[in-house]
Backbone and ligand atoms as CSV (ligand in chain L), in Angstrom:
chain,resi,resn,atom,element,x,y,z
A,1,VAL,N,N,36.866,267.449,128.066
A,1,VAL,CA,C,36.716,267.944,126.383
A,1,VAL,C,C,36.896,269.390,126.332
A,2,ARG,N,N,37.610,269.805,125.501
A,2,ARG,CA,C,37.632,271.318,125.197
A,2,ARG,C,C,36.445,271.958,124.411
A,3,ARG,N,N,36.389,273.215,124.609
A,3,ARG,CA,C,35.371,274.034,124.097
A,3,ARG,C,C,35.571,273.838,122.574
A,4,CYS,N,N,34.517,273.665,121.766
A,4,CYS,CA,C,34.804,273.583,120.415
A,4,CYS,C,C,33.744,274.332,119.613
A,5,ALA,N,N,34.243,275.232,118.741
A,5,ALA,CA,C,33.168,275.930,117.766
A,5,ALA,C,C,33.419,275.565,116.458
A,6,VAL,N,N,32.199,275.538,115.863
A,6,VAL,CA,C,32.254,275.370,114.191
A,6,VAL,C,C,32.104,276.494,113.476
A,7,VAL,N,N,32.882,276.777,112.188
A,7,VAL,CA,C,32.527,278.095,111.642
A,7,VAL,C,C,32.222,277.481,110.073
A,8,LEU,N,N,31.182,278.114,109.565
A,8,LEU,CA,C,30.976,277.851,108.111
A,8,LEU,C,C,31.445,279.086,107.370
A,9,VAL,N,N,32.352,278.933,106.592
A,9,VAL,CA,C,32.854,280.092,105.930
A,9,VAL,C,C,32.313,280.152,104.636
A,10,HIS,N,N,31.896,281.435,103.821
A,10,HIS,CA,C,31.559,281.851,102.627
A,10,HIS,C,C,32.314,282.453,101.775
A,11,HIS,N,N,33.378,283.061,102.597
A,11,HIS,CA,C,34.602,283.761,101.747
A,11,HIS,C,C,35.765,283.834,102.648
A,12,PRO,N,N,37.014,283.720,102.221
A,12,PRO,CA,C,37.378,283.114,100.825
A,12,PRO,C,C,37.147,281.641,100.639
A,13,VAL,N,N,36.544,281.259,99.642
A,13,VAL,CA,C,36.423,279.920,99.162
A,13,VAL,C,C,36.672,279.861,97.563
A,14,LEU,N,N,36.915,278.608,97.375
A,14,LEU,CA,C,37.420,278.394,95.858
A,14,LEU,C,C,36.251,278.176,94.880
A,15,ASP,N,N,36.272,278.506,93.543
A,15,ASP,CA,C,35.151,277.975,92.682
A,15,ASP,C,C,35.854,276.830,91.934
A,16,GLY,N,N,35.084,276.233,90.984
A,16,GLY,CA,C,35.519,275.000,90.091
A,16,GLY,C,C,36.887,275.284,89.520
A,17,LYS,N,N,37.233,276.533,89.076
A,17,LYS,CA,C,38.503,277.057,88.556
A,17,LYS,C,C,39.591,277.253,89.518
A,18,GLY,N,N,39.341,277.220,90.950
A,18,GLY,CA,C,40.390,277.656,91.849
A,18,GLY,C,C,40.410,279.053,92.011
A,19,ALA,N,N,39.432,279.764,91.710
A,19,ALA,CA,C,39.446,281.171,91.781
A,19,ALA,C,C,38.831,281.295,93.239
A,20,THR,N,N,39.264,282.613,93.769
A,20,THR,CA,C,38.665,282.790,95.171
A,20,THR,C,C,37.391,283.633,94.955
A,21,VAL,N,N,36.430,283.055,95.761
A,21,VAL,CA,C,34.953,283.726,95.316
A,21,VAL,C,C,34.185,283.701,96.804
A,22,THR,N,N,33.000,284.235,96.699
A,22,THR,CA,C,32.212,284.261,97.861
A,22,THR,C,C,30.815,283.388,97.410
A,23,THR,N,N,30.522,282.508,98.182
A,23,THR,CA,C,29.176,281.740,98.052
A,23,THR,C,C,28.009,282.314,98.628
A,24,ALA,N,N,26.957,281.895,98.125
A,24,ALA,CA,C,25.600,282.283,98.780
A,24,ALA,C,C,25.411,281.321,99.958
A,25,VAL,N,N,24.635,281.874,100.795
A,25,VAL,CA,C,24.281,280.898,102.031
A,25,VAL,C,C,23.250,279.917,101.594
A,26,THR,N,N,23.475,278.884,101.920
A,26,THR,CA,C,22.316,277.614,101.662
A,26,THR,C,C,21.638,277.466,102.929
A,27,ASN,N,N,20.202,277.586,102.824
A,27,ASN,CA,C,19.558,277.477,104.154
A,27,ASN,C,C,19.781,276.102,104.759
A,28,LEU,N,N,19.872,275.162,104.002
A,28,LEU,CA,C,20.104,273.782,104.511
A,28,LEU,C,C,21.032,273.734,105.427
A,29,ASP,N,N,22.241,274.348,104.862
A,29,ASP,CA,C,23.519,274.269,105.745
A,29,ASP,C,C,23.415,274.923,107.078
A,30,VAL,N,N,22.594,276.077,106.864
A,30,VAL,CA,C,22.625,276.736,108.222
A,30,VAL,C,C,21.956,276.125,109.318
A,31,HIS,N,N,20.913,275.431,109.297
A,31,HIS,CA,C,20.448,274.683,110.559
A,31,HIS,C,C,20.858,273.170,110.591
A,32,ASP,N,N,21.524,272.679,109.552
A,32,ASP,CA,C,21.917,271.223,109.695
A,32,ASP,C,C,23.187,271.213,110.316
A,33,LEU,N,N,24.050,272.250,109.965
A,33,LEU,CA,C,25.216,272.283,110.928
A,33,LEU,C,C,24.990,272.702,112.310
A,34,ALA,N,N,23.974,273.455,112.622
A,34,ALA,CA,C,23.664,273.727,113.892
A,34,ALA,C,C,23.151,272.504,114.627
A,35,ARG,N,N,22.535,271.565,114.057
A,35,ARG,CA,C,21.965,270.488,114.663
A,35,ARG,C,C,23.181,269.510,114.947
A,36,SER,N,N,24.087,269.440,114.014
A,36,SER,CA,C,25.278,268.625,114.239
A,36,SER,C,C,26.233,269.278,115.374
A,37,ALA,N,N,26.424,270.426,115.311
A,37,ALA,CA,C,27.206,271.068,116.313
A,37,ALA,C,C,26.824,270.898,117.750
A,38,ARG,N,N,25.247,271.064,117.747
A,38,ARG,CA,C,24.830,270.926,119.234
A,38,ARG,C,C,24.648,269.435,119.440
A,39,THR,N,N,24.457,268.542,118.561
A,39,THR,CA,C,24.484,267.125,119.041
A,39,THR,C,C,25.887,266.699,119.405
A,40,TYR,N,N,26.903,267.208,119.046
A,40,TYR,CA,C,28.344,266.929,119.674
A,40,TYR,C,C,28.705,267.937,120.535
A,41,ASP,N,N,27.919,268.663,121.188
A,41,ASP,CA,C,28.118,269.544,122.347
A,41,ASP,C,C,29.244,270.691,122.101
A,42,CYS,N,N,29.260,271.097,120.824
A,42,CYS,CA,C,29.970,272.349,120.526
A,42,CYS,C,C,29.317,273.350,121.103
A,43,SER,N,N,30.154,274.454,121.732
A,43,SER,CA,C,29.865,275.536,122.463
A,43,SER,C,C,29.185,276.602,121.404
A,44,ASP,N,N,29.757,276.757,120.177
A,44,ASP,CA,C,29.510,277.703,119.357
A,44,ASP,C,C,29.355,277.220,117.980
A,45,TYR,N,N,28.736,277.963,117.270
A,45,TYR,CA,C,28.498,277.629,115.687
A,45,TYR,C,C,28.373,279.114,115.085
A,46,PHE,N,N,29.204,279.469,114.130
A,46,PHE,CA,C,29.339,280.535,113.535
A,46,PHE,C,C,29.160,280.359,112.058
A,47,VAL,N,N,28.284,281.233,111.502
A,47,VAL,CA,C,27.893,281.202,109.957
A,47,VAL,C,C,28.850,282.697,109.635
A,48,ALA,N,N,29.684,282.594,108.933
A,48,ALA,CA,C,30.473,283.906,108.498
A,48,ALA,C,C,30.135,284.225,107.027
A,49,HIS,N,N,29.754,285.493,106.670
A,49,HIS,CA,C,29.595,285.979,105.343
A,49,HIS,C,C,29.850,287.399,105.349
A,50,PRO,N,N,30.662,287.835,104.296
A,50,PRO,CA,C,31.028,289.296,104.291
A,50,PRO,C,C,30.008,290.389,103.801
A,51,ILE,N,N,28.701,289.549,103.197
A,51,ILE,CA,C,27.718,290.533,102.641
A,51,ILE,C,C,26.542,290.571,103.728
A,52,LEU,N,N,26.430,291.822,103.873
A,52,LEU,CA,C,25.193,292.241,104.991
A,52,LEU,C,C,23.820,291.397,104.675
A,53,ALA,N,N,23.422,291.677,103.414
A,53,ALA,CA,C,22.215,291.052,102.971
A,53,ALA,C,C,22.236,289.502,103.412
A,54,GLN,N,N,23.262,288.905,103.009
A,54,GLN,CA,C,23.440,287.340,103.368
A,54,GLN,C,C,23.281,287.036,104.924
A,55,ARG,N,N,24.102,288.085,105.625
A,55,ARG,CA,C,23.932,287.971,107.106
A,55,ARG,C,C,22.572,288.040,107.661
A,56,GLU,N,N,21.973,288.972,106.834
A,56,GLU,CA,C,20.547,289.312,107.526
A,56,GLU,C,C,19.538,288.126,107.082
A,57,LEU,N,N,19.846,287.390,106.049
A,57,LEU,CA,C,19.060,286.176,105.613
A,57,LEU,C,C,19.380,285.065,106.883
A,58,VAL,N,N,20.681,285.026,107.174
A,58,VAL,CA,C,20.859,283.951,108.153
A,58,VAL,C,C,20.163,284.374,109.516
A,59,GLU,N,N,20.231,285.574,109.842
A,59,GLU,CA,C,19.555,285.997,110.959
A,59,GLU,C,C,17.985,285.599,110.787
A,60,ARG,N,N,17.506,286.011,109.674
A,60,ARG,CA,C,15.875,285.644,109.513
A,60,ARG,C,C,15.755,284.073,109.723
A,61,ILE,N,N,16.794,283.309,109.072
A,61,ILE,CA,C,16.577,281.794,109.328
A,61,ILE,C,C,16.664,281.524,110.808
A,62,ARG,N,N,17.566,282.102,111.530
A,62,ARG,CA,C,17.859,281.881,113.062
A,62,ARG,C,C,16.346,282.237,113.737
A,63,ALA,N,N,16.042,283.229,113.403
A,63,ALA,CA,C,14.733,283.926,114.064
A,63,ALA,C,C,13.479,283.044,113.721
A,64,HIS,N,N,13.533,282.492,112.517
A,64,HIS,CA,C,12.334,281.569,112.271
A,64,HIS,C,C,12.282,280.322,113.144
A,65,TRP,N,N,13.577,279.796,113.525
A,65,TRP,CA,C,13.837,278.699,114.283
A,65,TRP,C,C,13.698,279.080,115.728
A,66,MET,N,N,13.899,280.347,116.022
A,66,MET,CA,C,13.872,280.809,117.583
A,66,MET,C,C,12.408,281.011,117.919
A,67,GLU,N,N,11.903,281.799,117.103
A,67,GLU,CA,C,10.607,282.273,117.478
A,67,GLU,C,C,9.472,281.880,116.755
A,68,GLY,N,N,9.723,281.509,115.260
A,68,GLY,CA,C,8.718,281.464,114.475
A,68,GLY,C,C,8.017,280.096,114.685
A,69,SER,N,N,7.064,279.720,113.901
A,69,SER,CA,C,6.235,278.779,114.083
A,69,SER,C,C,7.101,277.314,114.163
A,70,SER,N,N,8.157,277.424,113.226
A,70,SER,CA,C,8.971,276.114,113.398
A,70,SER,C,C,9.517,275.697,114.749
A,71,GLY,N,N,10.121,276.948,115.369
A,71,GLY,CA,C,10.621,276.783,116.800
A,71,GLY,C,C,9.672,276.405,117.666
A,72,VAL,N,N,8.599,276.957,117.613
A,72,VAL,CA,C,7.265,276.233,118.372
A,72,VAL,C,C,7.115,274.779,118.199
A,73,ARG,N,N,6.910,274.617,116.900
A,73,ARG,CA,C,6.476,273.208,116.387
A,73,ARG,C,C,7.540,272.234,116.822
A,74,ILE,N,N,8.927,272.597,116.588
A,74,ILE,CA,C,10.166,271.657,116.716
A,74,ILE,C,C,11.073,272.239,117.788
A,75,PRO,N,N,10.787,272.275,119.090
A,75,PRO,CA,C,11.545,272.914,120.061
A,75,PRO,C,C,13.138,272.255,119.909
A,76,ASP,N,N,13.331,271.044,119.529
A,76,ASP,CA,C,14.705,270.562,119.513
A,76,ASP,C,C,15.447,271.521,118.442
A,77,ARG,N,N,14.911,271.882,117.311
A,77,ARG,CA,C,15.529,272.675,116.369
A,77,ARG,C,C,15.962,274.004,116.940
A,78,ARG,N,N,15.135,274.490,117.828
A,78,ARG,CA,C,15.385,275.884,118.517
A,78,ARG,C,C,16.520,275.829,119.378
A,79,GLU,N,N,16.585,274.555,120.029
A,79,GLU,CA,C,17.764,274.422,120.981
A,79,GLU,C,C,19.113,274.284,120.124
A,80,ALA,N,N,19.062,273.783,118.954
A,80,ALA,CA,C,20.303,273.783,118.107
A,80,ALA,C,C,20.661,275.112,117.575
A,81,ILE,N,N,19.623,275.837,116.872
A,81,ILE,CA,C,19.976,277.014,116.389
A,81,ILE,C,C,20.292,278.293,117.380
A,82,GLU,N,N,20.041,277.881,118.811
A,82,GLU,CA,C,20.465,278.806,119.653
A,82,GLU,C,C,21.951,279.091,119.610
A,83,ILE,N,N,22.733,278.248,119.442
A,83,ILE,CA,C,24.158,278.445,119.566
A,83,ILE,C,C,24.702,279.187,118.376
A,84,LEU,N,N,23.798,279.328,117.349
A,84,LEU,CA,C,24.061,280.092,116.151
A,84,LEU,C,C,24.582,281.595,116.231
A,85,ARG,N,N,25.719,282.179,115.799
A,85,ARG,CA,C,26.091,283.552,115.677
A,85,ARG,C,C,26.476,283.779,114.173
A,86,VAL,N,N,25.963,284.836,113.781
A,86,VAL,CA,C,26.252,285.415,112.330
A,86,VAL,C,C,27.353,286.311,112.549
A,87,VAL,N,N,28.491,286.080,111.582
A,87,VAL,CA,C,29.567,287.114,111.717
A,87,VAL,C,C,29.982,287.457,110.234
A,88,GLY,N,N,30.991,288.395,110.049
A,88,GLY,CA,C,31.343,288.888,108.770
A,88,GLY,C,C,32.600,288.042,108.312
A,89,SER,N,N,33.137,287.228,109.188
A,89,SER,CA,C,34.362,286.653,108.758
A,89,SER,C,C,34.946,285.543,109.565
A,90,LEU,N,N,35.662,284.704,109.320
A,90,LEU,CA,C,36.226,283.761,110.425
A,90,LEU,C,C,36.968,284.486,111.273
A,91,ASP,N,N,37.682,285.610,110.841
A,91,ASP,CA,C,38.553,286.310,111.914
A,91,ASP,C,C,37.560,286.930,113.021
A,92,GLU,N,N,36.499,287.326,112.505
A,92,GLU,CA,C,35.388,287.878,113.574
A,92,GLU,C,C,34.870,286.751,114.421
A,93,ALA,N,N,34.814,285.533,113.826
A,93,ALA,CA,C,34.388,284.347,114.844
A,93,ALA,C,C,35.316,284.242,115.837
A,94,ILE,N,N,36.807,284.349,115.325
A,94,ILE,CA,C,37.700,284.071,116.372
A,94,ILE,C,C,37.914,284.951,117.320
A,95,LEU,N,N,37.694,286.350,117.033
A,95,LEU,CA,C,37.658,287.494,117.911
A,95,LEU,C,C,36.533,287.302,119.040
A,96,ALA,N,N,35.529,286.807,118.445
A,96,ALA,CA,C,34.247,286.472,119.493
A,96,ALA,C,C,34.709,285.365,120.468
A,97,LEU,N,N,35.704,284.620,120.093
A,97,LEU,CA,C,36.024,283.527,120.952
A,97,LEU,C,C,37.219,283.671,121.654
A,98,GLY,N,N,37.631,285.076,121.767
A,98,GLY,CA,C,38.505,285.628,122.614
A,98,GLY,C,C,40.025,285.802,121.888
A,99,GLY,N,N,40.100,285.721,120.655
A,99,GLY,CA,C,41.133,286.079,119.737
A,99,GLY,C,C,42.048,284.929,119.420
A,100,ARG,N,N,43.063,285.051,118.531
A,100,ARG,CA,C,43.871,284.089,117.894
A,100,ARG,C,C,44.594,283.408,118.918
A,101,GLN,N,N,45.087,283.988,119.900
A,101,GLN,CA,C,46.065,283.199,120.902
A,101,GLN,C,C,45.190,282.269,121.850
A,102,HIS,N,N,43.845,282.550,121.837
A,102,HIS,CA,C,43.026,281.745,122.575
A,102,HIS,C,C,42.383,280.609,121.990
A,103,VAL,N,N,42.609,280.425,120.648
A,103,VAL,CA,C,42.102,279.329,120.008
A,103,VAL,C,C,43.002,278.457,119.085
A,104,GLU,N,N,42.619,277.099,118.889
A,104,GLU,CA,C,43.320,276.470,117.980
A,104,GLU,C,C,42.554,276.092,116.642
A,105,VAL,N,N,43.043,276.467,115.528
A,105,VAL,CA,C,42.158,276.467,114.207
A,105,VAL,C,C,42.508,275.319,113.645
A,106,TRP,N,N,41.577,274.465,113.173
A,106,TRP,CA,C,41.636,273.379,112.466
A,106,TRP,C,C,40.883,273.351,111.256
A,107,ALA,N,N,41.420,273.611,109.760
A,107,ALA,CA,C,40.617,273.636,108.751
A,107,ALA,C,C,40.260,272.237,108.153
A,108,THR,N,N,39.449,272.299,107.308
A,108,THR,CA,C,39.122,270.899,106.822
A,108,THR,C,C,39.114,271.063,105.203
A,109,ALA,N,N,39.219,269.868,104.712
A,109,ALA,CA,C,39.110,269.901,103.193
A,109,ALA,C,C,38.852,268.514,102.669
A,110,ALA,N,N,38.514,268.240,101.433
A,110,ALA,CA,C,38.254,266.964,100.870
A,110,ALA,C,C,39.704,266.425,100.412
A,111,ARG,N,N,40.602,267.288,100.276
A,111,ARG,CA,C,42.018,266.689,99.620
A,111,ARG,C,C,43.096,267.201,100.717
A,112,GLU,N,N,44.150,266.474,100.759
A,112,GLU,CA,C,45.202,266.927,101.646
A,112,GLU,C,C,46.122,267.965,101.151
A,113,ARG,N,N,45.594,269.159,101.226
A,113,ARG,CA,C,46.368,270.248,100.728
A,113,ARG,C,C,47.381,270.824,101.455
A,114,ARG,N,N,47.756,270.163,102.510
A,114,ARG,CA,C,48.902,270.179,103.472
A,114,ARG,C,C,49.014,268.959,104.327
A,115,PRO,N,N,50.100,268.871,104.562
A,115,PRO,CA,C,50.186,267.375,105.670
A,115,PRO,C,C,49.197,267.642,106.908
A,116,SER,N,N,48.184,266.522,106.967
A,116,SER,CA,C,47.088,266.760,107.717
A,116,SER,C,C,47.451,266.050,109.079
A,117,LEU,N,N,46.557,266.571,109.775
A,117,LEU,CA,C,46.434,265.937,111.284
A,117,LEU,C,C,45.451,264.687,111.365
A,118,LYS,N,N,46.053,263.551,111.626
A,118,LYS,CA,C,45.220,262.371,111.477
A,118,LYS,C,C,44.158,262.392,112.432
A,119,PHE,N,N,42.995,261.600,112.304
A,119,PHE,CA,C,41.728,261.677,113.149
A,119,PHE,C,C,42.208,261.018,114.509
A,120,GLU,N,N,43.021,259.843,114.413
A,120,GLU,CA,C,43.122,259.260,115.832
A,120,GLU,C,C,43.873,260.310,116.601
A,121,GLU,N,N,45.023,261.133,116.125
A,121,GLU,CA,C,45.524,262.033,116.908
A,121,GLU,C,C,44.703,263.234,117.482
A,122,ALA,N,N,43.770,263.582,116.257
A,122,ALA,CA,C,42.969,264.681,116.489
A,122,ALA,C,C,41.924,264.377,117.518
A,123,ARG,N,N,41.254,263.135,117.625
A,123,ARG,CA,C,40.481,262.721,118.530
A,123,ARG,C,C,40.950,262.848,119.931
A,124,THR,N,N,42.346,262.482,120.157
A,124,THR,CA,C,43.010,262.607,121.620
A,124,THR,C,C,43.074,264.087,121.974
A,125,LEU,N,N,43.564,264.705,120.890
A,125,LEU,CA,C,43.849,266.307,121.176
A,125,LEU,C,C,42.579,266.959,121.615
A,126,ALA,N,N,41.429,266.450,120.767
A,126,ALA,CA,C,40.120,267.258,120.976
A,126,ALA,C,C,39.617,266.993,122.379
A,127,ARG,N,N,39.978,265.842,123.007
A,127,ARG,CA,C,39.285,265.720,124.254
A,127,ARG,C,C,40.354,265.976,125.343
A,128,LYS,N,N,41.466,266.640,125.036
A,128,LYS,CA,C,42.290,267.271,125.924
A,128,LYS,C,C,41.770,268.625,126.591
A,129,GLU,N,N,42.324,268.995,127.501
A,129,GLU,CA,C,42.151,270.378,128.060
A,129,GLU,C,C,42.831,271.314,126.905
A,130,GLY,N,N,42.615,272.418,126.742
A,130,GLY,CA,C,43.401,273.302,125.922
A,130,GLY,C,C,42.491,274.435,125.383
A,131,ARG,N,N,43.216,275.206,124.467
A,131,ARG,CA,C,42.561,276.318,123.682
A,131,ARG,C,C,41.237,275.824,123.169
A,132,THR,N,N,40.360,276.896,122.888
A,132,THR,CA,C,38.859,276.276,122.246
A,132,THR,C,C,39.439,276.056,120.943
A,133,LEU,N,N,38.770,274.973,120.417
A,133,LEU,CA,C,38.953,274.317,119.030
A,133,LEU,C,C,38.052,274.943,118.148
A,134,VAL,N,N,38.647,275.374,116.999
A,134,VAL,CA,C,37.778,276.118,115.955
A,134,VAL,C,C,37.852,275.223,114.659
A,135,LEU,N,N,36.710,274.534,114.502
A,135,LEU,CA,C,36.776,273.722,113.311
A,135,LEU,C,C,36.187,274.577,111.939
A,136,VAL,N,N,36.972,274.663,111.029
A,136,VAL,CA,C,36.600,275.557,109.838
A,136,VAL,C,C,36.125,274.894,108.827
A,137,PHE,N,N,34.612,274.953,108.348
A,137,PHE,CA,C,34.280,274.285,107.035
A,137,PHE,C,C,34.027,275.489,106.165
A,138,GLY,N,N,34.270,275.079,104.833
A,138,GLY,CA,C,34.107,275.611,103.662
A,138,GLY,C,C,32.824,275.520,102.918
A,139,THR,N,N,32.737,276.307,101.691
A,139,THR,CA,C,31.539,276.163,100.852
A,139,THR,C,C,32.187,276.144,99.494
A,140,GLY,N,N,31.467,275.895,98.453
A,140,GLY,CA,C,31.894,275.988,97.156
A,140,GLY,C,C,32.896,274.801,96.858
A,141,TRP,N,N,34.015,274.809,96.290
A,141,TRP,CA,C,34.966,274.008,96.024
A,141,TRP,C,C,36.068,273.994,97.121
A,142,GLY,N,N,35.541,274.643,98.194
A,142,GLY,CA,C,36.716,274.388,99.373
A,142,GLY,C,C,37.441,275.537,99.796
A,143,LEU,N,N,37.874,275.747,101.067
A,143,LEU,CA,C,38.220,276.950,101.513
A,143,LEU,C,C,39.497,277.391,100.712
A,144,ALA,N,N,39.700,278.629,100.738
A,144,ALA,CA,C,40.736,279.341,99.968
A,144,ALA,C,C,42.010,278.787,100.805
A,145,HIS,N,N,43.131,278.774,99.856
A,145,HIS,CA,C,44.470,278.467,100.424
A,145,HIS,C,C,44.945,279.106,101.736
A,146,ASP,N,N,44.758,280.540,101.579
A,146,ASP,CA,C,45.223,281.342,102.808
A,146,ASP,C,C,44.531,280.686,104.184
A,147,VAL,N,N,43.274,280.499,103.853
A,147,VAL,CA,C,42.570,280.106,105.238
A,147,VAL,C,C,43.211,278.647,105.813
A,148,ILE,N,N,43.545,277.773,104.797
A,148,ILE,CA,C,44.372,276.447,105.216
A,148,ILE,C,C,45.773,276.816,105.773
A,149,ALA,N,N,46.378,277.616,104.905
A,149,ALA,CA,C,47.703,278.071,105.379
A,149,ALA,C,C,47.838,278.692,106.713
A,150,ALA,N,N,46.748,279.414,107.048
A,150,ALA,CA,C,46.773,280.186,108.464
A,150,ALA,C,C,46.234,279.579,109.718
A,151,SER,N,N,45.590,278.143,109.291
A,151,SER,CA,C,45.177,277.528,110.272
A,151,SER,C,C,46.349,276.522,111.089
A,152,ASP,N,N,46.202,276.259,112.221
A,152,ASP,CA,C,47.066,275.653,112.909
A,152,ASP,C,C,47.300,273.948,112.471
A,153,GLN,N,N,46.185,273.552,112.080
A,153,GLN,CA,C,46.312,272.141,111.336
A,153,GLN,C,C,45.217,272.136,110.213
A,154,LEU,N,N,45.437,271.296,109.445
A,154,LEU,CA,C,44.485,270.806,108.489
A,154,LEU,C,C,44.058,269.437,108.949
A,155,LEU,N,N,42.721,269.133,109.043
A,155,LEU,CA,C,42.362,267.811,109.607
A,155,LEU,C,C,42.395,267.009,108.498
A,156,GLU,N,N,42.733,265.837,108.717
A,156,GLU,CA,C,42.754,264.661,107.756
A,156,GLU,C,C,41.370,264.587,106.973
A,157,PRO,N,N,41.576,264.515,105.592
A,157,PRO,CA,C,40.185,264.517,104.771
A,157,PRO,C,C,39.449,263.261,105.170
A,158,VAL,N,N,37.980,263.494,105.252
A,158,VAL,CA,C,37.221,262.299,105.416
A,158,VAL,C,C,37.239,261.465,104.130
A,159,ARG,N,N,37.602,260.144,104.037
A,159,ARG,CA,C,37.768,259.598,102.737
A,159,ARG,C,C,37.277,258.152,102.985
A,160,ALA,N,N,36.979,257.655,101.707
A,160,ALA,CA,C,36.634,256.164,101.840
A,160,ALA,C,C,37.839,255.437,101.493
A,161,THR,N,N,37.824,254.266,101.694
A,161,THR,CA,C,39.069,253.512,101.370
A,161,THR,C,C,39.194,252.967,100.020
A,162,VAL,N,N,38.189,253.223,99.157
A,162,VAL,CA,C,38.084,252.744,97.860
A,162,VAL,C,C,37.726,254.017,97.084
A,163,GLY,N,N,38.129,253.914,95.691
A,163,GLY,CA,C,37.677,254.793,94.640
A,163,GLY,C,C,38.194,256.254,95.067
A,164,ASP,N,N,37.945,257.082,93.926
A,164,ASP,CA,C,38.640,258.404,94.297
A,164,ASP,C,C,37.646,259.700,94.209
A,165,TYR,N,N,36.433,259.159,94.220
A,165,TYR,CA,C,35.071,260.027,94.218
A,165,TYR,C,C,35.146,260.633,95.607
A,166,ASN,N,N,35.457,262.059,95.696
A,166,ASN,CA,C,35.164,262.446,97.295
A,166,ASN,C,C,34.616,263.911,97.178
A,167,HIS,N,N,33.183,263.897,97.057
A,167,HIS,CA,C,32.486,265.302,97.146
A,167,HIS,C,C,31.455,265.243,98.082
A,168,LEU,N,N,31.765,265.131,99.205
A,168,LEU,CA,C,30.878,265.297,100.326
A,168,LEU,C,C,30.117,266.649,100.503
A,169,SER,N,N,28.978,266.603,100.775
A,169,SER,CA,C,28.333,268.118,101.114
A,169,SER,C,C,29.016,268.615,102.419
A,170,VAL,N,N,29.096,269.822,102.681
A,170,VAL,CA,C,29.669,270.254,103.971
A,170,VAL,C,C,28.683,269.819,105.315
A,171,ARG,N,N,27.552,269.591,104.947
A,171,ARG,CA,C,26.717,269.170,105.899
A,171,ARG,C,C,27.258,267.728,106.398
A,172,SER,N,N,27.259,266.697,105.329
A,172,SER,CA,C,27.824,265.406,105.570
A,172,SER,C,C,29.314,265.405,106.225
A,173,ALA,N,N,30.023,266.288,105.806
A,173,ALA,CA,C,31.478,266.228,106.151
A,173,ALA,C,C,31.398,266.743,107.514
A,174,CYS,N,N,30.837,267.711,107.964
A,174,CYS,CA,C,30.590,268.347,109.316
A,174,CYS,C,C,30.062,267.356,110.268
A,175,ALA,N,N,29.325,266.590,109.997
A,175,ALA,CA,C,28.885,265.481,110.768
A,175,ALA,C,C,29.967,264.465,111.072
A,176,ILE,N,N,30.372,263.996,109.874
A,176,ILE,CA,C,31.300,262.925,110.090
A,176,ILE,C,C,32.391,263.423,110.829
A,177,VAL,N,N,33.168,264.589,110.663
A,177,VAL,CA,C,34.195,265.049,111.305
A,177,VAL,C,C,34.046,265.086,112.903
A,178,LEU,N,N,32.592,265.675,113.185
A,178,LEU,CA,C,32.448,265.842,114.602
A,178,LEU,C,C,32.301,264.425,115.163
A,179,ASP,N,N,31.626,263.552,114.549
A,179,ASP,CA,C,31.570,262.184,115.128
A,179,ASP,C,C,32.986,261.441,115.320
A,180,ARG,N,N,34.020,261.695,114.513
A,180,ARG,CA,C,35.299,261.191,114.385
A,180,ARG,C,C,35.999,261.612,115.621
A,181,LEU,N,N,35.662,263.135,115.952
A,181,LEU,CA,C,36.319,263.640,117.087
A,181,LEU,C,C,35.812,263.566,118.370
A,182,PHE,N,N,34.180,263.628,118.346
A,182,PHE,CA,C,33.437,263.545,119.736
A,182,PHE,C,C,32.585,262.444,119.808
A,183,GLY,N,N,32.403,261.747,118.688
A,183,GLY,CA,C,31.352,260.665,118.845
A,183,GLY,C,C,31.882,259.385,119.802
A,184,ALA,N,N,30.617,258.758,120.334
A,184,ALA,CA,C,30.947,257.730,121.219
A,184,ALA,C,C,31.153,256.477,120.318
A,185,HIS,N,N,32.456,256.097,120.442
A,185,HIS,CA,C,32.682,254.991,119.475
A,185,HIS,C,C,33.189,253.703,120.323
L,1,SAM,N1,N,36.349,269.608,96.987
L,1,SAM,C1,C,36.000,270.636,98.177
L,1,SAM,C2,C,37.209,270.540,98.880
L,1,SAM,O1,O,38.364,269.903,98.647
L,1,SAM,O2,O,37.092,270.783,100.340
L,1,SAM,C3,C,34.768,270.191,98.698
L,1,SAM,C4,C,34.101,271.369,99.055
L,1,SAM,S1,S,32.766,271.022,99.976
L,1,SAM,C5,C,31.202,271.360,99.172
L,1,SAM,C6,C,32.633,272.145,101.061
L,1,SAM,C7,C,33.349,272.026,102.475
L,1,SAM,O3,O,32.881,270.610,103.215
L,1,SAM,C8,C,34.900,271.744,102.508
L,1,SAM,O4,O,35.428,273.202,102.378
L,1,SAM,C9,C,35.206,271.135,103.683
L,1,SAM,O5,O,34.946,271.856,104.844
L,1,SAM,C10,C,33.996,270.114,103.760
L,1,SAM,N2,N,34.470,268.798,103.075
L,1,SAM,C11,C,33.779,268.253,101.941
L,1,SAM,N3,N,34.308,267.250,101.544
L,1,SAM,C12,C,35.255,266.741,102.810
L,1,SAM,C13,C,36.058,265.658,103.132
L,1,SAM,N4,N,36.018,264.566,102.432
L,1,SAM,N5,N,36.787,265.673,104.322
L,1,SAM,C14,C,36.726,266.710,105.169
L,1,SAM,N6,N,35.843,267.903,104.643
L,1,SAM,C15,C,35.211,267.812,103.675
């Protein structure tokens, strides 16, 4: 199985009107995605935010789970948050993984905003040897178009077979995507 990194992006993402914005960090996202990433044996989890104060907030959350009372009380959480690194952008995360040539970037979205890589093929590709897989998750109303356009693939949206309501939280979407790729089925 190839090395896999999860990146949670707070900029550039879309708002409800389709404008490009920067979202605030949600505490819940930070350690919930760490737990999912760790559960599916991802080697890295990056929270990317362009604003220093927000990165400091994430570092405080990390410290809380690493050294704080919670880390002592719930060591499993500490093990999960250990893989978390805070960076200023997706590009910084990619650099930390060896640079754009050394990674394969798969973006995610709730809608098929470009022809998508179907999960069946993605699962096979994810289990092959190859460049580090970078799974990019957004916030707000989804990743900005540039991020999706610059990725190697857009992963097939997680969707139900019925209805057209599709507003999963990034926490739910990340866990489902990781299970589709690396879950024991
Ligand atoms: N409507 C937005 C979109 O099209 O992505 C949903 C935004 S959701 C709050 C934030 C992130 O969760 C998205 O950027 C994407 O990474 C992930 N996400 C949400 N729903 C998803 C789905 N059905 N399939 C795959 N990823 C999803």
